C-alpha positions in Angstrom: 7.0 23.1 -21.9 10.2 21.1 -21.2 9.9 22.0 -17.5 6.3 20.8 -17.3 7.2 17.6 -19.2 9.3 16.5 -16.3 6.6 17.0 -13.7 4.2 14.1 -13.1 1.8 13.1 -10.4 1.2 9.5 -9.3 -2.2 8.3 -8.1 -1.3 8.7 -4.4 0.3 12.0 -5.0 -2.8 13.4 -6.7 -5.0 12.2 -3.9 -2.7 13.9 -1.3 -2.6 17.0 -3.5 -6.4 17.2 -3.7 -6.8 16.8 0.1 -4.1 19.4 1.0 -5.3 22.1 -1.4 -9.0 21.5 -0.5 -8.1 22.4 3.0 -5.9 25.4 1.9 -8.8 26.6 -0.4 -11.3 26.4 2.4 -9.1 28.2 5.0 -8.1 30.8 2.3 -11.7 31.4 1.3 -12.8 31.8 4.9 -9.9 34.2 5.6 -10.8 36.4 2.6 -14.5 36.3 3.7 -13.4 37.4 7.1 -11.3 40.3 5.6 -13.9 41.7 3.1 -17.3 40.8 4.6 -18.7 41.0 8.1 -17.9 37.4 8.8 -16.8 36.4 12.3 -18.4 33.0 12.9 -15.0 31.2 12.4 -12.1 33.5 12.3 -8.9 32.0 10.9 -6.4 32.6 13.7 -4.4 30.8 16.3 -7.2 31.2 18.9 -9.5 28.9 16.9 -7.1 26.0 16.4 -9.4 23.3 17.7 -12.4 24.6 15.7 -10.3 24.7 12.6 -9.0 21.2 13.1 -12.6 19.9 13.5 -13.5 21.6 10.3 -10.6 20.0 8.5 -11.6 16.6 9.9 -15.2 17.0 8.6 -14.1 18.1 5.2 -11.7 15.1 4.9 -14.3 12.6 6.1 -17.3 13.8 4.1 -15.1 14.5 1.1 -14.2 10.8 1.1 -17.9 9.8 1.6 -19.0 12.0 -1.3 -16.1 10.9 -3.6 -14.2 14.1 -3.8 -11.0 12.0 -3.9 -12.2 9.3 -6.3 -9.9 10.2 -9.2 -12.2 9.3 -12.2 -14.7 11.8 -10.9 -12.3 14.6 -10.2 -11.8 15.4 -13.9 -15.5 16.0 -14.6 -16.4 19.5 -13.4 -20.2 19.0 -13.1 -19.8 15.8 -11.1 -17.1 17.4 -9.0 -19.3 20.5 -8.3 -22.2 18.3 -7.2 -19.9 16.4 -4.8 -18.5 19.6 -3.5 -21.9 21.0 -2.7 -22.9 17.7 -0.9 -19.7 17.6 1.0 -19.9 21.2 2.2 -23.6 20.9 3.0 -23.1 18.0 5.3 -19.9 19.5 6.7 -21.7 22.7 7.7 -24.6 20.8 9.2 -22.4 18.6 11.4 -20.1 21.6 12.2 -23.0 23.7 13.4 -24.3 20.9 15.6 -20.9 19.9 17.1 -20.9 21.0 20.8 -17.9 22.4 22.7 -15.4 22.1 19.8 -17.0 24.6 17.4 -18.0 28.2 17.7 -21.4 29.1 19.2 -24.2 29.3 16.7 -24.3 32.9 15.2 -27.3 35.1 15.9 -27.2 36.4 12.3 -28.1 33.6 10.0 -26.3 35.3 7.1 -23.0 34.2 8.8 -24.0 30.6 8.0 -24.6 31.5 4.3 -21.2 33.2 4.2 -19.7 30.1 5.8 -21.3 27.7 3.2 -20.6 29.8 0.1 -17.0 30.5 1.1 -16.2 26.8 1.3 -18.1 25.9 -1.9 -16.5 28.7 -3.9 -13.0 28.0 -2.5 -13.0 24.3 -3.2 -14.7 24.7 -6.6 -12.2 27.3 -7.8 -9.3 25.1 -6.8 -10.8 22.1 -8.4 -11.3 24.0 -11.6 -7.6 24.9 -11.6 -6.8 21.2 -11.0 -9.0 20.1 -13.9 -7.6 22.7 -16.4 -4.0 22.6 -15.3 -2.9 19.6 -13.3 -5.2 17.0 -15.0 -4.1 18.4 -18.4 -2.1 16.2 -20.9 1.1 18.2 -20.1 1.1 16.4 -16.7 0.3 12.9 -18.0 2.8 10.3 -16.9 4.2 8.6 -20.0 5.8 5.2 -20.0 7.3 2.5 -22.3 6.2 -1.1 -22.0 8.7 -4.0 -22.5 6.7 -7.1 -23.2 5.7 -9.8 -25.7 3.1 -9.1 -28.4 0.5 -11.5 -26.8 0.1 -9.2 -23.8 1.1 -5.7 -24.8 -2.4 -4.6 -25.9 -4.0 -5.9 -22.7 -1.3 -4.4 -20.5 -1.7 -1.0 -22.1 -5.5 -1.1 -21.8 -5.3 -2.1 -18.2 -3.0 0.7 -17.2 -4.6 3.5 -19.2 -8.2 2.6 -18.2 -7.2 2.5 -14.5 -5.6 5.9 -14.6 -6.5 8.4 -17.4 -3.4 10.4 -16.6 -1.1 7.4 -17.3 -0.2 7.1 -21.0 1.8 4.3 -22.7 3.7 6.1 -25.4 5.6 3.1 -26.8 6.5 -0.5 -26.4 9.4 -2.9 -27.0 8.3 -6.4 -28.3 10.4 -9.2 -26.6 8.5 -11.9 -28.5 11.2 -14.5 -29.4 9.3 -15.7 -32.5 9.0 -13.6 -35.7 5.3 -13.1 -36.0 3.0 -10.4 -37.2 2.1 -8.0 -34.4 -1.5 -7.2 -33.6 -1.3 -4.3 -31.2 -4.6 -2.5 -30.8 -3.2 0.7 -29.3 -1.8 4.1 -30.4 1.5 3.3 -28.7 4.4 3.1 -31.2 6.9 0.3 -31.4 10.4 1.2 -30.2 13.5 -0.5 -31.5 16.0 -1.6 -28.9 18.8 0.7 -30.1 16.5 3.8 -30.1 15.1 3.5 -26.6 17.1 6.4 -25.2 16.2 8.7 -28.1 12.5 7.7 -27.6 12.7 8.6 -23.9 14.2 12.0 -24.7 11.9 12.9 -27.5 8.7 11.9 -25.8 9.3 12.9 -22.2 9.1 9.3 -20.9 8.9 9.0 -17.2 9.5 5.2 -16.7 9.9 1.8 -18.3 7.6 -1.0 -17.4 9.0 -4.6 -17.9 6.2 -7.1 -18.5 7.8 -9.9 -20.5 6.4 -13.3 -19.6 9.4 -15.1 -21.2 12.4 -16.0 -19.0 14.7 -15.2 -21.8 12.5 -12.4 -23.2 14.7 -9.5 -22.1 17.5 -10.3 -24.5 21.1 -9.2 -23.9 21.1 -6.0 -26.1 17.9 -4.8 -24.4 19.2 -5.8 -21.0 22.3 -3.7 -21.5 20.2 -0.7 -22.5 18.1 -1.1 -19.4 21.1 -1.4 -17.1 22.6 1.7 -18.6 19.4 3.6 -18.0 19.1 2.2 -14.4 22.6 3.4 -13.6 21.7 6.9 -14.7 18.8 6.8 -12.2 16.0 6.3 -14.8 13.0 4.4 -13.2 12.5 0.8 -14.4 9.6 -1.0 -12.8 8.0 -4.4 -12.9 4.5 -4.5 -14.5 2.7 -6.1 -11.6 4.0 -3.6 -9.1 2.8 -0.7 -11.3 -0.6 -2.4 -12.0 -1.2 -3.0 -8.2 -0.2 0.6 -7.4 -2.5 2.2 -10.0 -5.5 -0.2 -9.8 -5.3 -1.3 -6.2 -5.8 -4.8 -7.4 -3.5 -7.9 -7.5 -3.2 -9.1 -11.2 -3.5 -12.9 -10.4 -4.0 -13.8 -14.1 -0.3 -12.7 -14.7 1.1 -14.4 -11.7 3.0 -17.7 -12.2 3.3 -20.7 -9.8 5.8 -18.8 -7.7 2.9 -17.0 -6.1 4.5 -15.8 -2.9 7.0 -13.7 -4.7 4.2 -11.4 -5.6 1.8 -11.9 -2.6 3.4 -11.4 0.8 0.5 -11.5 3.2 -0.2 -8.4 5.3 1.3 -8.4 8.7 -2.1 -7.4 10.0 -3.3 -11.0 9.3 -1.1 -12.2 12.1 -1.2 -9.0 14.3 -3.0 -9.9 17.5 -3.8 -6.3 18.4 -5.3 -5.7 14.9 -7.3 -9.0 15.1 -8.6 -8.0 18.6 -9.5 -4.6 17.4 -11.3 -6.1 14.5 -13.3 -8.5 16.7 -14.2 -5.7 19.2 -15.3 -3.5 16.3 -17.4 -6.4 14.9 -19.2 -7.0 18.2 -20.0 -3.3 18.7 -21.1 -3.0 15.0 -23.1 -6.2 15.3 -25.1 -5.0 18.3 -25.7 -1.6 16.7 -26.7 -3.2 13.4 -29.2 -5.5 15.1 -30.7 -2.6 17.1 -31.1 -0.7 13.8 -32.8 -3.5 12.0 -35.1 -4.1 15.0 -36.2 -0.4 14.8 -36.6 -0.6 11.1 -38.4 -4.0 11.0 -42.0 -2.7 11.2 -41.4 -0.5 8.0 -39.6 -3.4 6.3 -42.4 -5.8 7.2 -45.0 -3.5 5.7 -42.9 -3.1 2.5 -42.4 -6.8 2.3 -46.1 -7.4 2.8 -47.0 -5.1 -0.1 -44.1 -5.5 -2.4 -42.6 -8.9 -1.8 -45.5 -11.1 -0.7 -43.8 -13.9 1.1 -41.3 -14.7 3.9 -39.4 -11.7 5.3 -36.1 -13.5 5.9 -34.2 -16.2 4.1 -31.0 -18.1 4.7 -28.4 -19.3 2.2 -25.3 -21.4 2.5 -22.0 -19.5 1.9 -18.3 -20.4 2.1 -16.5 -18.8 5.0 -13.2 -18.7 6.8 -10.9 -21.7 5.8 -13.6 -22.8 3.3 -16.1 -23.8 6.0 -19.7 -23.4 5.0 -22.2 -21.4 7.1 -25.7 -19.9 6.6 -26.1 -16.2 6.1 -29.3 -14.4 7.0 -30.7 -11.8 4.6 -34.0 -10.0 4.0 -35.6 -11.6 1.0 -35.4 -9.5 -2.2 -36.4 -12.1 -4.8 -39.7 -13.8 -5.6 -40.5 -17.0 -3.7 -38.8 -20.1 -5.3 -36.6 -17.8 -7.4 -34.1 -20.7 -7.8 -36.4 -23.6 -8.4 -34.4 -24.3 -11.6 -31.0 -24.2 -9.8 -28.5 -21.6 -8.6 -27.9 -18.7 -11.1 -25.9 -15.5 -11.0 -28.0 -12.4 -10.3 -28.3 -10.2 -13.4 -28.7 -6.5 -13.7 -32.4 -5.9 -14.1 -33.1 -9.5 -12.9 -36.8 -10.1 -13.2 -36.6 -12.4 -10.1 -36.0 -9.3 -7.9 -39.1 -7.6 -6.6 -39.6 -3.8 -6.7 -39.3 -3.6 -2.9 -36.4 -6.0 -3.1 -34.6 -3.7 -5.5 -34.9 -0.9 -3.0 -33.6 -3.1 -0.2 -30.6 -4.1 -2.4 -29.8 -0.6 -3.6 -29.9 0.7 0.0 -28.0 -2.3 1.3 -30.7 -2.8 3.9 -31.1 -6.5 2.9 -27.6 -7.2 4.2 -28.2 -5.8 7.8 -29.5 -9.1 9.3 -26.0 -10.5 8.6 -24.9 -8.6 11.7 -26.2 -11.7 13.5 -23.5 -13.7 11.6 -21.0 -11.1 12.6 -21.9 -11.5 16.3 -21.6 -15.3 15.9 -18.1 -14.9 14.5 -18.9 -16.4 11.2 -18.4 -13.1 9.4 -16.7 -9.8 9.9 -17.9 -6.3 9.1 -15.1 -5.9 6.6 -13.7 -8.7 4.3 -14.3 -10.5 1.0 -18.0 -11.1 0.4 -18.9 -14.8 1.0 -19.8 -16.7 -2.1 -22.1 -19.8 -2.6 -20.4 -23.2 -2.6 -21.6 -24.0 -6.1 -20.0 -20.8 -7.5 -16.8 -21.3 -5.5 -16.4 -24.8 -6.9 -17.0 -23.5 -10.4 -14.7 -20.4 -10.1 -11.9 -22.2 -8.3 -11.4 -24.4 -11.5 -11.2 -21.4 -13.8 -9.5 -18.6 -11.7 -6.1 -19.1 -10.2 -5.8 -18.6 -6.4 -9.5 -18.1 -6.0 -9.5 -20.1 -2.7 -7.0 -17.7 -1.3 -9.8 -15.3 -0.4 -10.9 -17.7 2.3 -7.9 -17.2 4.5 -9.7 -14.3 6.2 -13.3 -14.0 7.4 -15.8 -13.0 4.9 -17.4 -9.6 5.4 -20.6 -7.5 5.1 -18.6 -5.1 2.9 -15.2 -5.2 1.4 -12.6 -3.6 -0.9 -14.2 -5.3 -4.0 -17.6 -4.0 -3.2 -16.5 -0.3 -2.8 -14.0 -0.3 -5.6 -15.4 -2.6 -8.2 -18.5 -2.4 -10.4 -21.5 -4.7 -10.4 -20.5 -8.0 -12.1 -22.2 -11.3 -12.8 -19.7 -13.3 -14.8 -16.4 -15.1 -14.5 -14.5 -12.1 -15.7 -16.3 -10.0 -13.1 -15.4 -12.6 -10.4 -11.8 -12.3 -11.5 -11.9 -8.5 -11.0 -13.5 -9.0 -7.5 -10.8 -11.5 -6.6 -8.1 -9.0 -7.6 -9.6 -6.5 -5.2 -10.0 -9.1 -2.4 -6.4 -10.2 -2.7 -5.2 -6.6 -2.6 -7.2 -6.2 0.7 -5.8 -9.4 2.2 -2.3 -8.3 1.2 -2.5 -4.7 2.5 -5.3 -4.8 5.1 -4.8 -2.4 8.0 -6.8 0.1 10.0 -6.5 2.8 7.4 -7.9 0.6 4.6 -10.7 -0.6 6.9 -11.7 3.0 7.6 -11.6 3.8 3.9 -13.9 0.8 3.2 -16.4 2.0 5.8 -16.5 5.5 4.4 -16.8 4.3 0.8 -19.6 1.9 1.9 -21.5 4.9 3.4 -21.0 6.7 0.1 -22.4 3.6 -1.7 -25.5 3.6 0.5 -26.0 7.3 0.2 -25.7 7.2 -3.6 -27.9 4.1 -3.9 -25.3 2.1 -5.8 -26.0 -1.2 -4.0 -26.9 -4.2 -6.1 
C-alpha cells in the first residue's frame, strides 16, 4: 500500500492514459480475435500500418465526440459502456466506408461482427480495470491547503468538485486574527509544526498555497515550506492548480495585478493562426449557409406548425472591442417574448415554443449566424456574444468581464462545451472563467477540441 500511495495521476495524465490504453486494448483484442477465431479482415501486422493508423484516428476522434475522455463520465461503468458502444459503432461504420486506406469489405459479414465485438469487449474490459483500480481511492491525489479561514471551504469545494480524484486531506489557517473557524469540510486542521508529520502519515502529494494576505504566510510556516521545497516536495499556487484542474481562470480570486495571472495566448497575435482562423470561418460559413438553405423547407414547415410567426429574428449583441452588431437566429420563442423587457432565458422557459425547444437542443437555431461569420462580425469559435443590457449589468458585478471582448465572439466556445446551462450572475461568472481560459490558451488543438465537443453536444441534444 505504501508503494501505491506514492502513485498519482493528474487530469492530463489520466486523459493520456485512457487514450493510450484504449488503443492498446483495441489492437490487443483484434490480435487475439485473429489468433483464436477465423478473423482476417484487419490483421495486426506491419503490412497493415496505414489501415491500423486510420482505425486509431477514428477511435480517438469519435471517442472525443462521445465523451470517452470526459473524466466525470469515465468512473460510471454504465455511462462508459454506452459511450464505448456508440464510439465503436460509428468507428466501424466510417472505417468500413473509408476507401483506399482500409481493407476491402469482407465477403463474410461475420467478420464485421467480430470486428465490432472485439473492440467493444477490449475497451470495456480495460475501462472496467481503470474504474476498479486506477480510479480507486488508493490513487487519489491528496493535498494540504495553506489559506485563510474565509476561503478554505470554497477552495476545497472548488478543487474536489472539479476532480473527484483530488482530495484535500488537511489545511493550515493563515488567518491573522483569532476567530472561530467555520470550515465545512472533512479536511483536518494542521498545525505549522506538524506539517511534515501530516505529509508522511497521510501520503500527501503537494501543498497548495492560497493565502490572500500578503503577510499571511508567517515566518515559521515560510521556513517549513522552504525546507520542504528544498527536499523536492511540490508546493504550488492555488490559481495555477485551479486552472489546471478546472480549465478555467478563477477571476474572483485575482487581485488588481491581473497580468501576473493572465498572460494572453501568443495565438492572439499570431498572424498565421489568425489567417487560418479566418479561412476556416469563411469555409465553415459557406458550408453552414448551404446546410441551412437545404434545411429551410423543413424548418419553415416546423415553424408554421409549432412557432406561428416570423422564421428569423435579429438581436443586438456585443462583439469584438465591445462594438455592437446584430446576430441572425431562427426564432425559438413566442412573438413579443420580451415585451416587458430583456430577461435571462430560464430552464423550462414558457416563452420557448415546442418547436423552438427542438431548434435549441439541436443547435439548429444558431446556424443562420454563419452569415455573421462570413461578414467577419463573428468567428466559428469564441466566447458567445451577450446582449448589451446584460454586458452592462455583468461588467459592474464581475471583475474583468469586458476582457472577453478582446477576441471575436463565436458560434460555439469553451464555455459552451465545458460548462453547464446557466441563467444567473453566478453562471455568468463560470462562463467568464471558461472564456478567459480559452483566450489565454487558444490554439489549434483547443479549437479542434471545441469542434469535437460541439458535435458531441449536438448529437446528445444538450443544447439550450
